[in-house]
C-alpha positions in Angstrom: -6.1 -15.3 -8.9 -5.0 -18.6 -8.5 -4.6 -19.8 -4.9 -0.6 -20.2 -5.1 -0.1 -16.8 -6.3 0.4 -14.1 -4.3 0.7 -10.5 -5.2 3.1 -7.8 -3.4 2.6 -3.8 -4.2 5.5 -2.0 -3.5 4.6 1.1 -1.8 8.0 2.3 -0.6 7.8 5.0 -3.1 4.9 6.3 -1.8 4.3 5.2 2.1 8.0 4.7 2.7 9.1 8.1 1.3 6.5 10.3 2.5 8.4 10.4 6.0 12.0 10.8 5.2 13.9 14.1 5.1 16.0 13.6 1.8 13.8 14.6 -0.9 14.7 12.0 -4.3 14.6 13.2 -7.5 12.2 12.0 -10.1 14.7 10.2 -12.0 15.9 8.4 -8.8 12.3 7.3 -8.2 11.7 6.1 -12.1 15.4 4.1 -11.3 13.7 2.7 -8.5 10.5 1.2 -10.2 12.5 0.4 -13.4 14.4 -1.8 -11.0 11.5 -3.5 -9.1 10.2 -4.1 -12.3 13.5 -6.1 -13.4 13.1 -7.9 -10.4 9.7 -9.1 -10.6 7.9 -6.6 -9.0 5.5 -4.8 -11.4 2.6 -3.6 -9.0 4.0 -0.1 -7.5 2.7 2.7 -6.2 4.5 5.1 -7.3 3.5 8.5 -5.9 0.6 10.3 -4.0 -1.4 13.4 -5.3 -1.4 15.4 -2.3 -0.4 19.4 -2.0 3.6 19.5 -1.8 3.3 22.0 1.3 1.7 19.1 3.1 3.9 16.3 1.8 7.2 17.9 -0.3 8.5 14.5 -1.2 5.7 14.3 -3.9 6.0 18.2 -5.3 6.9 15.8 -8.3 4.0 13.6 -8.4 3.0 14.8 -12.0 6.4 14.0 -13.6 6.7 10.7 -11.6 3.4 9.3 -12.7 3.9 10.0 -16.4 7.3 8.9 -16.2 6.1 5.5 -14.7 3.9 5.2 -17.4 6.8 4.8 -19.8 8.3 1.8 -18.0 7.4 -1.5 -19.5 5.6 -4.3 -17.3 4.9 -1.8 -15.1 1.5 -1.2 -13.4 1.8 2.0 -11.8 -1.0 3.5 -9.3 -1.0 6.4 -6.7 -2.7 7.1 -3.9 -5.2 10.2 -3.6 -7.0 11.7 -0.7 -9.8 13.5 -2.2 -11.4 14.7 -5.4 -9.0 17.2 -6.8 -5.9 14.3 -6.1 -8.0 11.7 -8.2 -8.6 14.4 -11.1 -4.7 15.3 -11.2 -4.0 11.1 -11.2 -6.9 11.1 -14.1 -4.8 13.6 -16.0 -1.5 12.1 -15.8 -2.8 9.1 -17.5 -2.7 6.8 -14.4 -5.5 3.6 -15.1 -5.1 2.7 -11.2 -5.6 5.1 -8.4 -6.4 4.5 -4.9 -8.2 6.3 -2.4 -7.9 6.4 1.3 -10.0 6.9 4.4 -9.8 6.4 8.0 -12.2 4.1 9.9 -11.0 6.3 12.7 -12.7 9.6 12.3 -10.2 11.3 14.6 -7.5 10.0 12.3 -9.3 10.8 9.1 -9.9 14.4 10.5 -6.2 14.7 11.1 -5.1 13.0 8.0 -7.4 14.7 5.6 -9.0 17.4 7.4 -12.7 16.2 7.5 -14.5 13.5 8.9 -14.9 10.0 7.9 -18.4 10.2 6.3 -17.6 13.4 4.4 -14.7 11.2 2.8 -17.1 8.5 2.0 -19.2 11.2 0.3 -16.0 12.3 -1.6 -15.7 9.1 -3.1 -18.5 8.8 -4.5 -17.7 12.1 -6.1 -14.5 10.4 -7.6 -16.3 7.4 -8.8 -18.7 10.0 -10.9 -15.8 12.0 -12.0 -14.1 9.0 -13.6 -17.6 7.7 -15.0 -18.5 11.3 -16.4 -14.9 11.5 -18.2 -15.7 8.0 -19.8 -12.5 6.5 -18.4 -14.0 3.3 -17.1 -10.6 1.8 -17.7 -9.4 3.8 -14.6 -9.8 1.1 -11.7 -10.7 2.9 -8.1 -9.3 1.1 -5.2 -10.7 2.4 -1.6 -8.4 1.9 1.0 -10.0 1.8 5.0 -7.0 2.8 7.0 -6.8 2.3 10.9 -8.8 -0.3 10.4 -7.5 -2.5 13.6 -7.0 0.3 16.0 -5.9 3.8 16.2 -3.3 6.0 18.3 -5.6 9.0 18.6 -8.8 7.5 19.5 -8.1 4.0 20.5 -10.4 1.0 19.9 -12.0 0.7 16.2 -15.4 -1.3 15.8 -15.1 -4.3 13.8 -18.7 -3.5 12.5 -17.9 -0.3 11.8 -15.3 -0.9 9.5 -17.4 -3.8 7.6 -19.8 -1.0 6.8 -17.3 1.2 5.7 -16.3 -1.8 2.8 -20.0 -2.4 2.3 -20.8 1.2 1.6 -17.4 1.7 -0.6 -18.2 -1.5 -2.6 -22.1 0.2 -3.3 -20.3 3.4 -4.5 -18.3 1.4 -6.9 -14.7 0.7 -5.7 -13.0 -1.8 -8.0 -10.5 -3.2 -5.2 -10.7 -3.0 -1.6 -7.8 -2.3 0.7 -7.4 -2.9 4.4 -5.0 -1.0 6.7 -3.4 -1.8 9.8 -2.2 2.2 9.5 -0.3 2.3 12.9 0.5 -1.4 13.9 -2.3 -2.5 16.4 -3.1 -5.2 14.8 -2.8 -8.7 15.8 -3.2 -12.6 13.9 -6.5 -13.4 15.8 -7.8 -10.3 14.7 -6.5 -9.9 11.2 -8.3 -13.6 10.7 -11.4 -12.7 11.8 -11.9 -9.4 9.9 -10.7 -10.4 6.9 -12.8 -13.4 6.5 -15.5 -11.2 6.9 -14.4 -8.6 4.6 -13.8 -11.2 2.0 -17.3 -12.6 2.3 -18.6 -9.0 1.5 -16.3 -8.4 -1.6 -16.7 -11.8 -3.3 -14.3 -11.8 -6.6 -13.3 -8.3 -5.9 -9.8 -7.6 -5.5 -8.6 -7.6 -1.8 -5.2 -6.0 -0.2 -4.0 -6.1 3.0 -1.5 -2.9 4.4 0.3 -4.1 7.4 2.7 -1.9 9.5 5.5 -3.5 11.8 5.3 -1.4 14.5 4.9 -3.7 17.2 6.5 -6.8 15.5 3.4 -8.5 14.5 3.5 -7.6 10.8 4.7 -10.8 9.2 2.6 -12.8 11.6 -0.6 -10.8 10.6 0.2 -11.7 7.0 0.0 -15.4 7.7 -3.4 -14.6 9.1 -4.7 -12.7 6.3 -3.4 -15.7 4.0 -5.3 -18.1 6.1 -8.2 -16.1 5.9 -7.7 -16.1 2.2 -5.7 -12.9 0.9 -3.4 -12.8 -1.8 -2.4 -9.5 -2.3 -0.1 -7.3 0.3 1.5 -3.8 0.1 4.8 -3.5 1.3 8.0 -1.6 1.5 11.6 -2.0 0.3 13.7 -2.2 3.6 10.7 -1.5 5.8 10.5 2.3 5.2 7.1 4.2 6.1 5.1 5.8 8.6 1.8 8.0 9.1 2.8 11.4 9.8 -0.4 12.0 11.2 -0.7 9.4 13.6 1.9 9.2 16.7 4.4 6.3 16.5 3.1 5.0 13.2 6.6 3.4 12.1 7.3 1.4 9.2 5.5 -0.9 6.8 6.5 -4.6 6.7 9.4 -5.0 4.7 9.3 -6.1 1.0 12.1 -8.5 1.2 11.2 -10.5 4.2 7.2 -10.4 3.1 8.4 -11.9 -0.2 10.3 -14.3 1.6 7.6 -15.3 3.9 5.2 -15.4 1.0 7.5 -18.0 -1.0 8.6 -19.8 2.2 4.4 -20.5 2.7 4.3 -21.8 -0.9 3.0 -18.8 -2.5 4.7 -17.7 -5.7 5.4 -14.1 -6.3 7.2 -14.1 -9.3 10.1 -11.5 -7.3 13.6 -12.3 -7.1 14.7 -11.9 -3.6 18.6 -11.1 -4.1 17.9 -8.4 -6.6 15.5 -6.8 -3.7 18.2 -6.8 -1.8 20.6 -5.1 -4.2 18.2 -2.5 -4.9 17.7 -1.9 -1.2 21.3 -1.0 -1.1 21.0 1.7 -3.9 18.1 3.3 -2.1 19.9 3.3 1.0 23.0 5.3 -0.4 20.0 8.0 -1.4 18.6 7.8 1.8 21.8 8.8 4.1 20.6 8.4 8.0 17.2 6.5 7.2 16.5 3.5 9.6 16.0 0.3 7.1 14.6 -2.5 8.8 14.7 -6.5 7.5 15.9 -9.6 8.8 17.0 -10.9 5.1 19.0 -8.2 4.7 20.7 -8.7 8.1 21.1 -12.6 8.2 20.6 -13.3 4.2 18.4 -16.5 2.6 18.7 -19.6 4.3 21.3 -22.3 2.7 19.3 -24.1 0.0 16.4 -21.8 0.1 14.4 -22.2 -3.6 12.3 -19.5 -4.7 9.2 -21.0 -6.1 9.5 -18.2 -9.0 12.4 -20.6 -10.5 
């Protein structure tokens, strides 16, 4: 990736919607996707293949995934917690599938009801299933959640996170994501860990996934940029949170993240004004849900010119 380019992956349709009370229709979700692509945001995590009894919002995951594949220009992906979810994503035709496990064993037990070690083994099973199917065109990303701390167990050892990254790379991960699932990270911690992660991954893509629980989400983006990261997850309006982690509030806001990156000289290809219009539409679908964001509140600075223009 060119050093002046930064990629923003919209995760509002997955991370953002997993906590909201209103169940959106598949068509509303696909309209959200279409409008994001028109705004220049082409990387979207469109759904999650989890049991509907656990997260009813994703009962339509097969329909949404298949519909997303018909949207020109969209690079659709989905999150999966296990082999069964991955097989469903493969069957839906997705070319990019993200798997996640937690560095915190206690969080992993709450999130997917098994140990981190068992989740590591399951990722190897997913790689094997992909290879046996002859679908080498499917890219498998592996994410390490609670990489900076955990609301259940507290401190997460940095070396443990790095060992997990090494294990996932050896298993065959095509991309690594490092996630501050509960908003514990601070810039110095991010800068230090991400430099070490990038030293392990080499040319493999690395994404950071930050939450703004304690107000440091965008500061952590800057720290990750300093370390060399050029890809970030964000959620429109700052929607999101983990249902299995106490007080894990929203993701970093897509509009503010794009504004920050553009202000730092990074080209995202995303139209901020278009994002604000999409935000208004999505907010009308989700009455009562808290939407965050400084750009939506204050507007763009006078004279601001996006590098995409």
